[in-house]
N, C-alpha and C positions, 0 to 999 in steps of 0.2 A: 466741124466735121460733117461729112455727108450722112444723111439719115438713110439707113439701110432697111429698117423695118418701120413701116408707116404707122401701124397700130399694134402696140406691144404693151406688155405689163410685166412687172416683177412682184413676186410675193415674198415677204419676209416672214417665214413660217416658224411658229413656236408651238409649244404643247397646247396652249389654250387660246391662242390668237393668231391671226394672219393679217399683216398689214400689206395692202395692195396699192401699188402706184401704176396708173395707166398713162401712157404717152400716146396722144392721138393728134391729128391735125385740128387746128382751131377754126378752119374755114377762111382765114385771112392770110394764109401763107406762113403762119407761125405754128407753134406747137402748144397743145393744152396738156397740163399735168394735173391729174386728179388722184387724191389719196383717200383711202377708206380702210376701216378696220372691221374684221369679221371674226366670229368664233371658229372653232374647229370641229363642231358637231356636224353631222351630215346635213342637217337642215340649213346650218349657217354656210356650209360650203356650197350648197345649191344656190343660196342667195348670192354668194360670190360669183358663181358661174353666170347667174342672170345679170349681175352688175357688169361683168366682162362682156357678155353678149350685147348689152345695151350700147356699149362703146365700140362694138364690132372689132374687138381685139382678136387678132389672128395668131399671135405668139405670146405665150406666157412662160416666164422662167422663174425658177426657185432654186435655192441652195440645197445641196444634198447633205443635210445635217441630221444625224441620228436617224430615227424612223418616222419623225413627225411629218416629213414631206410626203410619205406614201399615201395616206388617205386623201390628201389634197390632190395628188397626182391622179389617183384612181377616179375621183369624182370629175375632175376637169378633162380627163383624157377623151371622153366622148362628146364634150361640150365645146371645146376650143380646137381650132384647126391644128395647132402645134403646141405641145407642152414640153418644155425643156427642164431637165434637172442638171444643174451646173455645179461643177467642182467648187467648193467653198474657197479653196486657195486662189481661184481665179477672180474672186470678187472683192479683194482687199480694197478698203477705202482709205482715205487720208487719215492718219491717227488723230484722235481728238475730236472726231465728228461722228461718234458712234451712238446713234439712236435707231430705233426701229423704223421710223419714218425716213430718216436719212439713208438707211440701208436700202429701203425700198426704192427711193428716188435714184440712188446711185446705181442699183441693179437695173432699173428700167432704162437709165441712160446708156449703160454698157450694151444692153440688148439692142436698143434703138440704133446704135452706131456700129453694130456687128463686131463688138470687141470680145465676145465670149462665145464658146462653143458648147453644145449640149453633151452630156454624158450618155453612154449607151444604156438604154433601158430595154431589156428583152421583152418580147411579146408575152401576152398573158399566160399561155401554157407553160412557158419557161420560167415565168416568175413563180408560179406555184411549184414547179419542179425544183427551182433554186431554194425555196424555203424548205422543202422536204429534204433535199440532199444536205443542206447546211445543218439542219436539226439532227439528221442522222449522224453526221460527222461529230457534232457536239456530244451526242450520246455515246458514240464510240470512244471518244476521248475520256468522258466521264467514267465509262466502264473500265478503261485502262487504269484510271486513278483508283477506282474501287478495288481492282485486283491488287494493285500495289499496297493498298491499306490492309487487305487480307493477308498479303505476304508478311507485312510487319507484325500483324497479330500472331501469325504462326511462329515467326522468329522470336517474338516476346515469350511465347509459350515453350520455346526450345525445340519446336518441330522443324527440322531442317529439310523439309520436303524439296525445296527448290535447289538444294545442293546435290540432289540425286536425279530428280526429274527435270525435263527440259522446261516445263511450265508448271505453275501451281495448279491450274485448272484444266489439266488434261482429264480424260475420262477416269483414269486411275486416280489422279489427284483429287478429283471431285468426290469419288466414292470414299476415299480415305478421310477427307475432311467431313463429309456427311456422317461417317461412322464416329469420328471424334466428337462431333456435336451431339450424337445420340448417346454418347457415354462410353464408347469402346476405348480402352486404354492399353490393351495388349498389343505391343508393337508387332509381334509375330502375326497376329490375326490381321492387323492393318496392312502389313506388307503383302499378305497373300491376296489382297485385292488388286494387285498390280496386273496390268494386261499388256499383251504384246511384248515388245522388246524390253519393256521395263521389268519383266519377270526375271531377266538375267541379273538384275541388281537387287534381288530380294534381301540378301545379307546386308547390303548398305542401307536399304530401306528400313530394316528392323532397327538398326542403330540410329538412323535419322529420325524415326518416329517415336523414339523413347524420350518424350519431353515431359513437361509439367502443364499439360493442357487442362485448365480449370473451368469452372462453371461460367465465370465472366468472359473467358475467351470464347466459350461455346455461344453465349448470347450475342457477342459482337460479331463472331464469324457467321452465325446463322442470319443475322440482320444484313450483313454484307452480301451473302449469297442470294438472299431474297431480292435485294436491290439489283444485283447483277442479272438475275433471272428476269426481273421486270424490264430491265433495259434491253435484254436480248429479245424479249417478246415485242417490245415497241419497235426496235430496229427491224424485226421481221415484218411487222405491219407496215412500216414506212417503205420497206423494200418492195412489197407487193404493190403499193400505190405508185411508187416511182416507175415500176415496170409497166403499169397500166398507162401512165402518162407518156411513156416513151414508146409505146406500141407503134404509133405512126412514124416514129423515127428509128425503127429497128435497123434499117439499112445503114444509118449514120453510126449507130453503136457498133455494128458489125465491121464497118470500115476502121473505126478507131481502135478496136481491140487487135487489129493486125499489127499495130505498132508495138515493138518489144517494150515490156514494162507497163503497158496499159491494160489493166484488168477491166472487167465489165463495170465494176463500181467506179473506177476512175473515169472511164468513158462517160458514164452518167453524169459525173460531176462536171466534166469538161463541157458537155452539151448544156447542162443547166446554167453554167456561167456565161458561155459565149453564144448559145443558141445554135441552130443548124444552118441558118442562112448567113453565108460569109460575105454577101454583098455589102454588108454594113462596114466591113473592113477592106479598104482598097487593096491591101497587100498583107502578106504574112508579117512584115515588119510593123505595120500599123497595129495588128492584133497583139504582137509581142509587146509593143510599147504600151498599149492600153492595159494589158495584163500585168505590167510591171515586171516583166521577165527579161528585160534587156537593160544595158547600162545607160545611165543618164549622161548628159553632156555637162562637163565641168572643165571649162577652158578659160584661162586668163593670161593675158600678156603673151599669147602664142604658146603657152605651155598647157598641155592636156594633163589634168590631174586625175586621180582615181575617181571614176564615175560609178557610183553605187547604183544598183537597180532602182528604178522609180517605183512609186507606190501604185498598187493595183488591188485586185481582189485577193484577199488573203486566203480565201477558200480555194480559189483556182491555183494559187501559188503553192499551197500545201500539197494539193493533189499532184501537181506537175513535179515537185521536188521528190515526192514519194515514188512517182513513176520513174523519175530519173535514177533514183537509187536502185529500184527494181531492174531497170534496163542495164545498169552497170553490172548486175549479177548474171545477166544472160550470157549465152555462149556463142561465140563467133558471129556477133552482130556489129553493125556500124556504131550503134549507140554505146555498146559495151566498150568498143575501142576508143571512142571519144571520151567516155568517162575515165578510162585508165590513163589516157594521155594527159588529161587535165588534172586528174588527181595527183599524178606524180609531180606536177609543177606548182599547183595551187591548193591542193588539199581536197578531201572528199566533199565538203559542203559546197564549195564553188563548182566542183565537177557536177554535183547533182543539179545545181541551178542551171548550169550550161546545158546539160542534157535535157532538163525540163524545158528550157527555151527551144531546143531542137524538136522536142516532141510537140510543142505547140505549133511551131512552124509546119511540121509534117501534118498535123491535124488540119490546119488551114488548107493545105494543098489537097488532102484527101476529101474534105468536105466540099471544096470548090470544084474539083474534077470528078468526084464520084468514083475514084479508082482506089483499090487496096494498096497498102504500103509495099514497096519493093525495096528490100534491104540491100545496101551497097556492100555488105560483107565485112567481116572482122579484120580483113587485111587491107581495107581501103586506104588507110593512112600509110601503110608500108609501101603500097604501090605508088603513091604520090611522092614519096621521098626520093631524093637524088642519090641513087645507089653508089655512084662513084665518090661523091663527097662523103657519104657514110663510110665507105671502105677506108678512105684516107683518115677519117677521124678515128676509127677503131684501130688502125695500124699505128697511128700516132700515140694512142693511149697505151697500146701494148709495148711499144718501144720505150715509152716513158717509164714503164715498169721493168725495163732491162731485158726485154726479149728482142730477138732478131726475127723479123717477119718476112716470109716469102709467100706470095700469093700464087696459087695455081688454080686454074679453072677446073670445076668438077667435071667428071666424065658425063657425056650426054646420055 
């Protein structure tokens, strides 16, 4: 095979060691192969950078496995001309030949002959932003789990607050739980802490709050509330830092929030995962494919089977699906009409994925062209339908039910 990269290397990265294989010209028309092993401390990685520099390596590749590739990538990023992170599924070797050295040699050979492609690694500001948004999402999910645990404690104590209030931790609910922890057991006194529209349900609250809330319930509930408060404080701190990092990209956030269903927080996640420069993705289809938001190809013997969505960033996928669900609840928008149309045929989950895909495609166009979103309207699909064929179908359905149908045009 033709040599595409003259001086390249591949790194088989583990927690405590890195096996490097460099492929360079031997000066006699052939190829030289050198293998060396290094540690993963910063000093050892700098030695690895020097070793690669001595061999004038211009392209280094490594598998994207776990988090162990990250410190290696960060050290080599400014030392080597190109550093690639490669999908591990694209590096499969022949079974039965699995050793660290064999993996390094195999990877170097693939890079040398141009048989692999690099994964997208965002620029440094977006890498920090990505870490922050992912951690914030993880904390939000943990907060939801803690609220669910608190709900179970209240149910165990016979306090049926969730049967009356929309959420356990509304302002009213929090005040009632704090009072229970402090020792208040009079359901009438607790019910009087209701605020706003919940005050119309005071009789139901009195009945719901008459449980058997004991000392051990108070201890558990107070610990859960303290943890929830700590998570809320951390999320707020992370939010401020995320806002600071996104100050230079305020225009991009403003563009993204014009899409129905996309909140400021969702726009931040989208930018953290795909960055603001869309030149890395030649088309919206390339971006959707990279994100795992479009169907894969599954065809055999001329028959196309069900193609599931490909693998991509789970964080971006979650944000897009949540945005798709939110868009489905908007009024008189193209995305809401798309959601309703697909939900009727394939269910709400697939509808949310499809609308999430549309949101990502729209985001690519907005960030590429720098123009806000222009909605096509909730009647877009109705306008595209063949009205004559639709009339015939509806008349046929009515006649099948035993009706005689005569059509008359409406007065202008």
